C-alpha positions as CSV (number, residue, x, y, z in Angstrom):
1,M,21.6,117.3,-3.7
2,S,19.6,114.2,-2.9
3,L,19.1,115.3,0.7
4,I,17.8,118.6,-0.4
5,G,15.5,116.9,-2.8
6,N,13.7,115.1,0.1
7,V,12.6,118.4,1.7
8,P,8.9,118.9,1.0
9,V,8.1,121.6,-1.6
10,A,11.4,123.4,-1.4
11,G,13.4,120.3,-2.2
12,G,11.4,119.6,-5.3
13,L,11.8,123.2,-6.5
14,V,15.6,123.2,-5.9
15,S,15.8,119.8,-7.8
16,L,13.9,121.2,-10.7
17,I,15.9,124.4,-10.9
18,G,19.1,122.3,-10.6
19,V,18.2,120.2,-13.6
20,L,16.9,123.1,-15.7
21,L,20.3,124.9,-15.3
22,I,21.8,122.4,-17.9
23,F,20.3,124.6,-20.6
24,R,22.7,127.4,-19.9
25,R,25.6,128.1,-22.3
26,D,28.2,126.4,-20.1
27,R,26.0,123.3,-19.5
28,N,26.7,123.2,-15.8
29,C,23.9,122.0,-13.4
30,L,23.5,123.2,-9.9
31,H,25.6,120.4,-8.5
32,D,28.4,121.4,-10.9
33,D,28.3,124.9,-9.5
34,I,28.3,123.7,-5.9
35,A,31.3,121.4,-6.5
36,K,33.0,124.0,-8.7
37,T,33.4,121.4,-11.5
38,R,33.2,122.0,-15.3
39,V,31.4,120.1,-18.0
40,V,33.8,119.0,-20.8
41,K,32.7,118.6,-24.3
42,F,34.0,115.3,-25.7
43,A,33.9,114.4,-29.4
44,A,34.3,110.7,-30.1
45,S,36.7,109.8,-32.9
46,S,35.2,107.8,-35.9
47,Q,37.3,104.9,-36.9
């Protein structure tokens, strides 16, 4: 993703879209989709 971000104009657009994808219901960014990973919701226990 950082290599794509260095491409003039298109790199900035891809980086912006990649970050804005976090607002989807599944919370995956573009790099999560590329790597086929999932975002896991973690709730800390209160002690």
